[in-house]
TITOR-133667 format. One record per residue (C-alpha): residue number from 1; x negated, y negated, z negated; residue in one letter. Coordinates in Angstrom, 2 decimals. Example, Ala and Ser with C-alpha at 12.3 -4.5 7.8 and 13.67 -1.06 7.14 Angstrom:
# TITOR-133667
{1; {-12.30; 4.50; -7.80}; "A"}
{2; {-13.67; 1.06; -7.14}; "S"}
***
This chain:
# TITOR-133667
{1; {-2.53; 6.54; -32.11}; "X"}
{2; {-0.56; 5.78; -28.72}; "X"}
{3; {-0.80; 7.10; -25.04}; "X"}
{4; {-1.37; 4.87; -22.05}; "X"}
{5; {1.19; 6.02; -19.76}; "X"}
{6; {1.85; 5.42; -16.23}; "X"}
{7; {5.04; 2.94; -16.27}; "X"}
{8; {8.39; 3.40; -14.13}; "X"}
{9; {7.21; 2.28; -10.51}; "X"}
{10; {10.70; 1.82; -9.04}; "X"}
{11; {13.20; 3.73; -7.33}; "X"}
{12; {11.60; 6.17; -4.19}; "X"}
{13; {8.00; 5.76; -5.99}; "X"}
{14; {7.09; 8.62; -8.19}; "X"}
{15; {3.08; 8.39; -8.32}; "X"}
{16; {0.04; 6.22; -7.72}; "X"}
{17; {-3.47; 6.20; -7.76}; "X"}
{18; {-5.55; 4.73; -10.18}; "X"}
{19; {-7.33; 1.94; -8.77}; "X"}
{20; {-9.90; 0.84; -11.39}; "X"}
{21; {-10.12; 0.74; -14.95}; "X"}
{22; {-10.52; -2.64; -16.78}; "X"}
{23; {-11.77; -1.24; -20.03}; "X"}
{24; {-13.80; 1.58; -21.10}; "X"}
{25; {-13.70; 4.05; -24.12}; "X"}
{26; {-14.31; 2.36; -27.22}; "X"}
{27; {-13.21; -1.02; -26.14}; "X"}
{28; {-11.12; -2.88; -28.30}; "X"}
{29; {-7.48; -4.10; -26.55}; "X"}
{30; {-4.28; -6.18; -27.98}; "X"}
{31; {-0.92; -5.69; -27.08}; "X"}
{32; {-0.51; -6.78; -23.57}; "X"}
{33; {-4.40; -6.56; -22.70}; "X"}
{34; {-4.22; -5.30; -18.91}; "X"}
{35; {-6.12; -1.72; -19.21}; "X"}
{36; {-5.90; -0.63; -15.24}; "X"}
{37; {-4.94; -1.13; -11.93}; "X"}
{38; {-2.72; 1.46; -10.40}; "X"}
{39; {-2.24; 1.34; -6.61}; "X"}
{40; {0.93; 2.58; -4.72}; "X"}
{41; {2.42; 3.03; -1.80}; "X"}
{42; {3.68; -0.79; -1.57}; "X"}
{43; {1.66; -2.90; -4.13}; "X"}
{44; {-0.79; -2.53; -7.01}; "X"}
{45; {0.67; -2.90; -10.52}; "X"}
{46; {-1.17; -3.77; -13.88}; "X"}
{47; {-0.96; -1.31; -17.01}; "X"}
{48; {-1.00; -3.31; -20.23}; "X"}
{49; {-1.60; -2.02; -24.02}; "X"}
{50; {1.68; -1.43; -25.73}; "X"}
{51; {-0.10; -2.26; -29.28}; "X"}
{52; {-3.58; -3.12; -30.82}; "X"}
{53; {-6.30; -0.55; -30.99}; "X"}
{54; {-9.38; 1.04; -29.38}; "X"}
{55; {-9.63; 2.95; -26.20}; "X"}
{56; {-10.68; 6.47; -27.79}; "X"}
{57; {-10.27; 8.23; -24.55}; "X"}
{58; {-9.69; 7.87; -20.48}; "X"}
{59; {-8.12; 11.19; -19.27}; "X"}
{60; {-7.78; 10.03; -15.75}; "X"}
{61; {-10.41; 8.62; -13.66}; "X"}
{62; {-10.02; 5.72; -10.95}; "X"}
{63; {-9.37; 7.60; -7.36}; "X"}
{64; {-7.03; 10.14; -9.22}; "X"}
{65; {-3.43; 10.53; -8.56}; "X"}
{66; {-1.15; 10.25; -11.39}; "X"}
{67; {2.68; 10.29; -11.80}; "X"}
{68; {5.13; 8.33; -13.40}; "X"}
{69; {4.91; 8.93; -17.40}; "X"}
{70; {1.85; 11.01; -17.21}; "X"}
{71; {-0.54; 9.98; -19.76}; "X"}
{72; {-4.04; 8.55; -18.40}; "X"}
{73; {-5.65; 7.54; -21.66}; "X"}
{74; {-5.39; 6.90; -25.42}; "X"}
{75; {-5.34; 4.30; -27.75}; "X"}
{76; {-6.44; 5.24; -31.13}; "X"}
{77; {-6.22; 2.91; -34.47}; "X"}
{78; {-9.16; 0.84; -35.76}; "X"}
{79; {-11.57; -1.79; -34.98}; "X"}
{80; {-14.21; -2.18; -32.09}; "X"}
{81; {-16.77; -0.28; -34.43}; "X"}
{82; {-15.03; 2.66; -34.93}; "X"}
{83; {-14.80; 3.11; -31.35}; "X"}
{84; {-18.62; 2.61; -30.65}; "X"}
{85; {-19.28; 5.19; -33.49}; "X"}
{86; {-17.41; 7.83; -31.98}; "X"}
{87; {-19.86; 8.70; -29.22}; "X"}
{88; {-22.73; 8.67; -31.95}; "X"}
{89; {-20.91; 11.18; -34.11}; "X"}
{90; {-19.97; 13.20; -31.18}; "X"}
{91; {-23.44; 13.44; -30.02}; "X"}
{92; {-24.87; 14.25; -33.13}; "X"}
{93; {-22.19; 17.42; -33.24}; "X"}
{94; {-20.93; 16.06; -36.79}; "X"}
{95; {-17.11; 16.78; -37.94}; "X"}
{96; {-16.18; 13.62; -36.24}; "X"}
{97; {-16.25; 15.32; -32.83}; "X"}
{98; {-13.70; 18.26; -33.51}; "X"}
{99; {-11.20; 15.09; -34.40}; "X"}
{100; {-11.78; 13.35; -31.11}; "X"}
{101; {-11.44; 16.69; -29.20}; "X"}
{102; {-8.36; 17.78; -30.78}; "X"}
{103; {-6.83; 14.29; -29.14}; "X"}
{104; {-7.67; 15.08; -26.06}; "X"}
{105; {-6.14; 18.56; -25.17}; "X"}
{106; {-3.12; 17.08; -26.66}; "X"}
{107; {-2.86; 14.60; -23.84}; "X"}
{108; {-4.13; 16.89; -21.34}; "X"}
{109; {-1.99; 20.28; -22.58}; "X"}
{110; {1.14; 19.03; -20.51}; "X"}
{111; {-0.75; 19.20; -17.20}; "X"}
{112; {-1.98; 22.89; -17.63}; "X"}
{113; {0.85; 25.36; -16.57}; "X"}
{114; {1.28; 28.84; -18.42}; "X"}
{115; {0.37; 30.91; -15.43}; "X"}
{116; {-2.64; 29.15; -14.77}; "X"}
{117; {-4.79; 30.46; -17.79}; "X"}
{118; {-8.24; 31.53; -15.95}; "X"}
{119; {-9.61; 28.48; -17.44}; "X"}
{120; {-7.97; 28.44; -20.79}; "X"}
{121; {-10.31; 31.20; -22.46}; "X"}
{122; {-13.34; 29.02; -21.19}; "X"}
{123; {-11.83; 26.21; -23.00}; "X"}
{124; {-11.26; 27.91; -26.13}; "X"}
{125; {-14.96; 29.30; -26.23}; "X"}
{126; {-16.39; 25.95; -25.22}; "X"}
{127; {-16.35; 22.85; -26.96}; "X"}
{128; {-17.12; 20.78; -23.74}; "X"}
{129; {-14.30; 22.50; -21.83}; "X"}
{130; {-11.76; 21.07; -24.00}; "X"}
{131; {-12.81; 17.69; -22.97}; "X"}
{132; {-12.11; 18.33; -19.33}; "X"}
{133; {-10.16; 15.85; -17.73}; "X"}
{134; {-6.47; 17.40; -15.85}; "X"}
{135; {-8.13; 16.94; -12.68}; "X"}
{136; {-11.34; 18.55; -13.83}; "X"}
{137; {-9.37; 21.45; -14.68}; "X"}
{138; {-7.41; 21.93; -11.72}; "X"}
{139; {-10.52; 21.48; -9.33}; "X"}
{140; {-12.21; 23.98; -11.83}; "X"}
{141; {-9.39; 26.78; -11.45}; "X"}
{142; {-9.37; 26.07; -7.45}; "X"}
{143; {-12.96; 26.68; -7.28}; "X"}
{144; {-13.20; 29.26; -10.21}; "X"}
{145; {-15.80; 27.32; -12.00}; "X"}
{146; {-16.33; 27.92; -15.89}; "X"}
{147; {-15.83; 24.51; -17.18}; "X"}
{148; {-18.07; 26.04; -20.19}; "X"}
{149; {-20.84; 25.88; -17.54}; "X"}
{150; {-20.39; 22.29; -16.09}; "X"}
{151; {-22.68; 19.55; -17.44}; "X"}
{152; {-20.98; 16.66; -18.26}; "X"}
{153; {-22.40; 12.79; -17.81}; "X"}
{154; {-20.21; 11.38; -20.27}; "X"}
{155; {-21.65; 10.26; -23.53}; "X"}
{156; {-18.98; 12.47; -25.58}; "X"}
{157; {-19.24; 15.25; -23.38}; "X"}
{158; {-15.86; 15.00; -21.34}; "X"}
{159; {-16.11; 16.74; -18.14}; "X"}
{160; {-14.82; 14.54; -15.30}; "X"}
{161; {-13.46; 15.54; -11.56}; "X"}
{162; {-17.06; 14.33; -10.24}; "X"}
{163; {-19.02; 16.76; -12.58}; "X"}
{164; {-17.16; 19.73; -11.30}; "X"}
{165; {-17.90; 18.59; -7.57}; "X"}
{166; {-21.21; 18.07; -8.52}; "X"}
{167; {-21.68; 21.68; -10.15}; "X"}
{168; {-19.29; 23.16; -7.59}; "X"}
{169; {-22.13; 21.92; -4.64}; "X"}
{170; {-24.53; 24.54; -6.00}; "X"}
{171; {-21.86; 27.17; -7.31}; "X"}
{172; {-20.64; 29.07; -4.04}; "X"}
{173; {-24.37; 30.02; -3.54}; "X"}
{174; {-25.10; 31.39; -7.03}; "X"}
{175; {-21.79; 32.88; -7.52}; "X"}
{176; {-22.21; 35.03; -4.32}; "X"}
{177; {-26.07; 36.64; -4.31}; "X"}
{178; {-24.71; 39.53; -2.18}; "X"}
{179; {-23.61; 37.31; 0.82}; "X"}
{180; {-26.52; 36.53; 3.15}; "X"}
{181; {-27.74; 33.07; 3.05}; "X"}
{182; {-26.97; 32.22; 6.58}; "X"}
{183; {-23.23; 32.96; 5.48}; "X"}
{184; {-23.61; 30.54; 2.38}; "X"}
{185; {-24.67; 27.53; 4.67}; "X"}
{186; {-21.22; 26.81; 6.43}; "X"}
{187; {-18.85; 26.84; 3.41}; "X"}
{188; {-18.99; 23.32; 2.85}; "X"}
{189; {-18.08; 22.76; 6.52}; "X"}
{190; {-14.63; 23.90; 6.19}; "X"}
{191; {-12.50; 20.86; 7.33}; "X"}
{192; {-11.73; 20.80; 10.92}; "X"}
{193; {-12.94; 17.34; 11.34}; "X"}
{194; {-16.56; 18.31; 10.61}; "X"}
{195; {-16.48; 20.46; 13.95}; "X"}
{196; {-18.07; 17.46; 15.71}; "X"}
{197; {-20.82; 17.38; 13.30}; "X"}
{198; {-23.66; 19.22; 15.68}; "X"}
{199; {-22.85; 16.33; 18.05}; "X"}
{200; {-23.42; 13.72; 15.44}; "X"}
{201; {-26.60; 14.99; 14.09}; "X"}
{202; {-29.18; 12.46; 12.99}; "X"}
{203; {-26.56; 9.58; 13.25}; "X"}
{204; {-25.25; 7.05; 10.46}; "X"}
{205; {-21.96; 8.17; 9.35}; "X"}
{206; {-19.64; 6.67; 6.32}; "X"}
{207; {-17.26; 8.66; 5.11}; "X"}
{208; {-14.60; 6.43; 3.11}; "X"}
{209; {-11.54; 7.75; 1.82}; "X"}
{210; {-8.12; 5.81; 2.76}; "X"}
{211; {-6.38; 3.75; 0.28}; "X"}
{212; {-2.79; 5.13; -0.87}; "X"}
{213; {-1.29; 2.02; 1.15}; "X"}
{214; {-3.13; 2.77; 4.11}; "X"}
{215; {-2.11; 6.43; 3.95}; "X"}
{216; {1.58; 5.20; 3.52}; "X"}
{217; {1.32; 2.82; 6.74}; "X"}
{218; {-0.18; 5.59; 8.64}; "X"}
{219; {2.64; 7.87; 7.57}; "X"}
{220; {5.47; 5.24; 8.12}; "X"}
{221; {4.55; 4.39; 11.57}; "X"}
{222; {4.08; 7.84; 12.95}; "X"}
{223; {7.41; 8.50; 11.40}; "X"}
{224; {9.15; 5.66; 13.32}; "X"}
{225; {7.59; 6.71; 16.67}; "X"}
{226; {8.84; 10.58; 15.51}; "X"}
{227; {12.26; 9.63; 14.44}; "X"}
{228; {13.37; 6.58; 16.78}; "X"}
{229; {14.08; 6.35; 20.49}; "X"}
{230; {11.76; 3.33; 20.35}; "X"}
{231; {11.58; 0.81; 23.51}; "X"}
{232; {10.09; -2.56; 23.91}; "X"}
{233; {11.38; -5.59; 26.30}; "X"}
{234; {9.16; -8.96; 26.83}; "X"}
{235; {10.12; -12.12; 27.59}; "X"}
{236; {8.23; -15.42; 27.42}; "X"}
{237; {9.12; -18.99; 25.50}; "X"}
{238; {8.22; -22.44; 26.44}; "X"}
{239; {7.19; -23.76; 23.22}; "X"}
{240; {7.11; -27.24; 24.85}; "X"}
{241; {10.21; -28.64; 22.65}; "X"}
{242; {9.01; -26.82; 19.13}; "X"}
{243; {5.29; -28.62; 19.72}; "X"}
{244; {6.84; -32.10; 20.19}; "X"}
{245; {9.08; -31.76; 17.21}; "X"}
{246; {5.82; -30.78; 14.99}; "X"}
{247; {4.09; -33.27; 16.23}; "X"}
{248; {6.43; -36.01; 15.63}; "X"}
{249; {7.77; -34.85; 12.23}; "X"}
{250; {4.97; -32.83; 10.39}; "X"}
{251; {3.61; -35.76; 8.56}; "X"}
{252; {6.77; -36.90; 7.45}; "X"}
{253; {7.92; -33.08; 6.71}; "X"}
{254; {5.11; -32.70; 4.73}; "X"}
{255; {5.54; -35.65; 2.81}; "X"}
{256; {9.05; -35.21; 2.12}; "X"}
{257; {8.94; -31.43; 1.52}; "X"}
{258; {5.48; -31.17; 0.40}; "X"}
{259; {5.56; -27.86; 2.83}; "X"}
{260; {4.00; -27.82; 6.29}; "X"}
{261; {6.28; -27.20; 9.11}; "X"}
{262; {5.06; -24.35; 11.10}; "X"}
{263; {6.62; -21.88; 13.71}; "X"}
{264; {7.91; -19.24; 11.03}; "X"}
{265; {11.08; -21.40; 10.30}; "X"}
{266; {11.87; -21.99; 13.89}; "X"}
{267; {11.61; -18.18; 14.87}; "X"}
{268; {13.51; -17.09; 11.42}; "X"}
{269; {16.36; -19.54; 12.51}; "X"}
{270; {16.43; -18.30; 16.17}; "X"}
{271; {16.10; -14.66; 14.82}; "X"}
{272; {19.36; -15.30; 13.04}; "X"}
{273; {21.27; -16.80; 15.44}; "X"}
{274; {20.52; -13.86; 17.99}; "X"}
{275; {21.65; -11.57; 14.95}; "X"}
{276; {24.84; -12.90; 14.70}; "X"}
{277; {25.41; -12.89; 18.53}; "X"}
{278; {24.31; -9.20; 18.44}; "X"}
{279; {25.02; -7.49; 15.13}; "X"}
{280; {23.65; -4.13; 16.01}; "X"}
{281; {20.34; -5.45; 15.83}; "X"}
{282; {21.07; -5.83; 12.20}; "X"}
{283; {21.86; -2.38; 11.58}; "X"}
{284; {20.80; 0.82; 10.47}; "X"}
{285; {21.71; 4.40; 10.98}; "X"}
{286; {23.20; 6.07; 8.26}; "X"}
{287; {23.53; 10.06; 9.34}; "X"}
{288; {26.40; 9.78; 11.76}; "X"}
{289; {27.27; 6.29; 10.49}; "X"}
{290; {26.11; 2.82; 11.52}; "X"}
{291; {25.47; 0.48; 8.57}; "X"}
{292; {26.05; -3.07; 10.36}; "X"}
{293; {24.98; -5.87; 7.61}; "X"}
{294; {26.51; -8.90; 7.26}; "X"}
{295; {23.67; -10.40; 5.64}; "X"}
{296; {20.04; -11.54; 6.86}; "X"}
{297; {17.37; -10.63; 4.72}; "X"}
{298; {14.25; -11.14; 7.10}; "X"}
{299; {11.03; -9.41; 6.34}; "X"}
{300; {7.75; -11.23; 7.75}; "X"}
{301; {4.70; -9.07; 8.11}; "X"}
{302; {1.55; -10.35; 6.28}; "X"}
{303; {-2.05; -8.93; 6.80}; "X"}
{304; {-3.38; -8.46; 3.50}; "X"}
{305; {-6.73; -7.14; 2.30}; "X"}
{306; {-5.13; -3.70; 1.66}; "X"}
{307; {-3.14; -3.27; 4.75}; "X"}
{308; {0.00; -4.86; 6.36}; "X"}
{309; {3.10; -5.47; 3.92}; "X"}
{310; {6.30; -6.91; 4.79}; "X"}
{311; {7.59; -9.13; 2.12}; "X"}
{312; {11.45; -9.87; 2.85}; "X"}
{313; {12.76; -13.58; 2.76}; "X"}
{314; {16.47; -13.06; 1.09}; "X"}
{315; {19.52; -14.49; 2.76}; "X"}
{316; {17.38; -16.61; 5.23}; "X"}
{317; {20.89; -17.80; 7.17}; "X"}
{318; {21.25; -20.14; 3.71}; "X"}
{319; {17.66; -21.37; 3.38}; "X"}
{320; {16.81; -24.67; 4.97}; "X"}
{321; {13.47; -25.00; 7.24}; "X"}
{322; {11.61; -26.21; 4.15}; "X"}
{323; {12.74; -23.81; 2.10}; "X"}
{324; {11.95; -21.03; 4.45}; "X"}
{325; {8.60; -22.36; 5.13}; "X"}
{326; {8.12; -22.42; 1.58}; "X"}
{327; {9.19; -18.98; 0.56}; "X"}
{328; {7.05; -17.54; 3.37}; "X"}
{329; {4.14; -19.42; 2.16}; "X"}
{330; {4.69; -17.90; -1.12}; "X"}
{331; {5.21; -14.37; -0.09}; "X"}
{332; {2.20; -14.51; 2.08}; "X"}
{333; {0.01; -15.70; -0.92}; "X"}
{334; {1.35; -13.36; -3.12}; "X"}
{335; {0.37; -10.50; -0.51}; "X"}
{336; {-3.23; -11.71; -0.33}; "X"}
{337; {-3.37; -11.55; -3.92}; "X"}
{338; {-1.91; -8.26; -4.59}; "X"}
{339; {0.62; -9.98; -6.85}; "X"}
{340; {3.85; -8.92; -4.91}; "X"}
{341; {6.59; -7.45; -7.06}; "X"}
{342; {8.46; -4.17; -5.79}; "X"}
{343; {11.90; -6.00; -5.09}; "X"}
{344; {10.23; -8.49; -2.85}; "X"}
{345; {9.14; -5.75; -0.62}; "X"}
{346; {12.22; -3.70; -0.95}; "X"}
{347; {15.28; -3.71; 1.96}; "X"}
{348; {15.09; -6.16; 4.93}; "X"}
{349; {17.34; -6.08; 8.05}; "X"}
{350; {15.20; -7.32; 10.55}; "X"}
{351; {11.37; -7.86; 10.78}; "X"}
{352; {9.08; -10.98; 12.48}; "X"}
{353; {5.58; -10.09; 12.86}; "X"}
{354; {3.08; -12.68; 14.48}; "X"}
{355; {0.18; -11.10; 16.12}; "X"}
{356; {-0.64; -14.52; 17.75}; "X"}
{357; {-2.63; -15.75; 14.65}; "X"}
{358; {-5.40; -13.10; 15.74}; "X"}
{359; {-5.39; -14.04; 19.43}; "X"}
{360; {-3.05; -11.66; 20.53}; "X"}
{361; {-1.21; -12.09; 23.89}; "X"}
{362; {0.98; -9.39; 24.03}; "X"}
{363; {1.68; -6.06; 22.23}; "X"}
{364; {4.40; -3.71; 21.14}; "X"}
{365; {5.28; -4.12; 17.66}; "X"}
{366; {6.54; -0.84; 16.00}; "X"}
{367; {9.82; -0.58; 14.14}; "X"}
{368; {9.86; -0.88; 10.25}; "X"}
{369; {12.05; 1.86; 9.70}; "X"}
{370; {15.00; 2.22; 8.75}; "X"}
{371; {15.37; -0.96; 10.53}; "X"}
{372; {16.25; -0.94; 14.40}; "X"}
{373; {14.74; -4.03; 15.58}; "X"}
{374; {11.56; -6.32; 15.27}; "X"}
{375; {10.33; -9.26; 17.05}; "X"}
{376; {6.92; -9.91; 18.12}; "X"}
{377; {5.34; -13.41; 18.25}; "X"}
{378; {1.64; -13.87; 20.06}; "X"}
{379; {-0.50; -16.57; 21.11}; "X"}
{380; {0.68; -19.79; 22.33}; "X"}
{381; {-1.47; -20.38; 25.87}; "X"}
{382; {-1.25; -23.05; 28.51}; "X"}
{383; {-0.30; -21.69; 31.58}; "X"}
{384; {1.19; -23.18; 35.08}; "X"}
{385; {4.92; -22.77; 35.15}; "X"}
{386; {7.13; -23.35; 38.07}; "X"}
{387; {9.35; -26.08; 36.94}; "X"}
{388; {11.57; -25.77; 40.54}; "X"}
{389; {10.84; -25.09; 44.20}; "X"}
{390; {8.62; -28.14; 44.47}; "X"}
{391; {7.17; -28.44; 41.00}; "X"}
{392; {4.94; -26.73; 38.62}; "X"}
{393; {3.05; -27.93; 35.23}; "X"}
{394; {1.21; -26.35; 32.61}; "X"}
{395; {3.24; -25.47; 29.83}; "X"}
{396; {2.49; -24.08; 26.02}; "X"}
{397; {4.12; -20.65; 26.79}; "X"}
{398; {4.34; -17.65; 24.47}; "X"}
{399; {4.97; -14.08; 25.38}; "X"}
{400; {7.51; -12.51; 22.76}; "X"}
{401; {8.62; -8.84; 22.26}; "X"}
{402; {11.60; -7.20; 20.82}; "X"}
{403; {10.92; -3.56; 20.09}; "X"}
{404; {14.35; -1.53; 19.39}; "X"}
{405; {15.89; 1.84; 18.70}; "X"}
{406; {17.75; 3.04; 21.62}; "X"}
{407; {19.95; 5.58; 19.85}; "X"}
{408; {22.11; 2.46; 19.13}; "X"}
{409; {20.93; -0.67; 20.66}; "X"}
{410; {21.53; -0.22; 24.55}; "X"}
{411; {18.84; -1.88; 26.90}; "X"}
{412; {21.18; -4.71; 28.10}; "X"}
{413; {21.88; -5.71; 24.53}; "X"}
{414; {18.34; -5.57; 23.87}; "X"}
{415; {17.66; -8.10; 26.57}; "X"}
{416; {20.43; -10.34; 25.84}; "X"}
{417; {19.16; -10.67; 22.41}; "X"}
{418; {15.62; -12.02; 23.50}; "X"}
{419; {17.10; -14.16; 25.83}; "X"}
{420; {19.09; -15.62; 23.15}; "X"}
{421; {16.08; -15.92; 21.18}; "X"}
{422; {14.24; -17.50; 24.09}; "X"}
{423; {17.41; -20.11; 24.39}; "X"}
{424; {17.37; -21.11; 20.91}; "X"}
{425; {13.54; -21.89; 20.65}; "X"}
{426; {13.44; -23.75; 23.96}; "X"}
{427; {16.37; -25.87; 22.95}; "X"}
{428; {15.86; -26.79; 19.04}; "X"}
{429; {19.11; -28.81; 18.78}; "X"}
{430; {21.16; -25.25; 19.73}; "X"}
{431; {18.71; -23.66; 17.29}; "X"}
{432; {20.02; -26.11; 14.36}; "X"}
{433; {23.11; -25.43; 15.49}; "X"}
{434; {23.36; -21.67; 15.82}; "X"}
{435; {20.54; -20.64; 13.36}; "X"}
***
């Protein structure tokens, strides 16, 4: 027998959320088989079996938060038929049932602390309580519910969090008969967000739990606005020269390098050239010190199903145009299939985000802390431009935006940085020399 434990998730990540189980109790598994998918703040990870056996118990359910090293299930020895017989013996109340129940408390015991003993007598008195998941035990303690009175929907009688919630829905009214009926009604409407319920009465509302990644994105964006003196400066780029190069060279480029010539390699090179000229945009604040980085790990924001992620192109200054395009393509593909690794998301000295792919004409990007600069690209749009006092022409123009931390970057430096990016993009020959 062995425990299925949450693996080490890397530094700065101490817990995750079970996204889904890919097996069920009684299933036969082999070493290396994927058992569950775990959602963390940054990526989704797979939990694999460390040995052959049968899933004898699943201790934590999908949607529950779990810590690194915590047991979320148990793999027992035997064939799949043994796993299939366990529910039958448990349902019949034969001697096999205590054996199954004796394993579950052993794994769940570390979750219960000595002072939290109100539910312990109930667990000892009722066999079904001993099969409750840690999350169910915690919720029962918080609501003062006797686990012996909770009905389990699980075939082997293990009580899940949902069972306690279902029991608790009717529990408050039965537990307080002396309270007036009118007083019991408001009990479920405690959250502040529910205060608008009377105004929305009769209207359809869907309540959907935020994913761990979305919660992390929300937290970090708010943190960036609260901790950095963030300002944004704008400029516009005439994309004529780049579009002309792409038109003339894209087929040969594709044939030679087996990758398309996009805009991101041009912008990555332009950003690197500007960072070399204005190094404070490639720094971060560490207490009372500045860490000015002499390397260029460029984060590329990618919109994935679960939310925005920023994989990093390492040492981008040492890469050629096709190498940058290939690397960005690989990272974007991994982001959209949830196969990015943690190292591919960590670090980064400066970020580029492209809202133009969604049609954005202008926006103010939010810093990817602790970085102090982020460049926003936007939609290319034909606009009439004055070439001189007498001539004008329609040109493919793009607004670009630089958000920066005013604590260490002055306005003049930020504006000069963005002008440098503009100059390098409008003159690709200079881009090749300085990028």
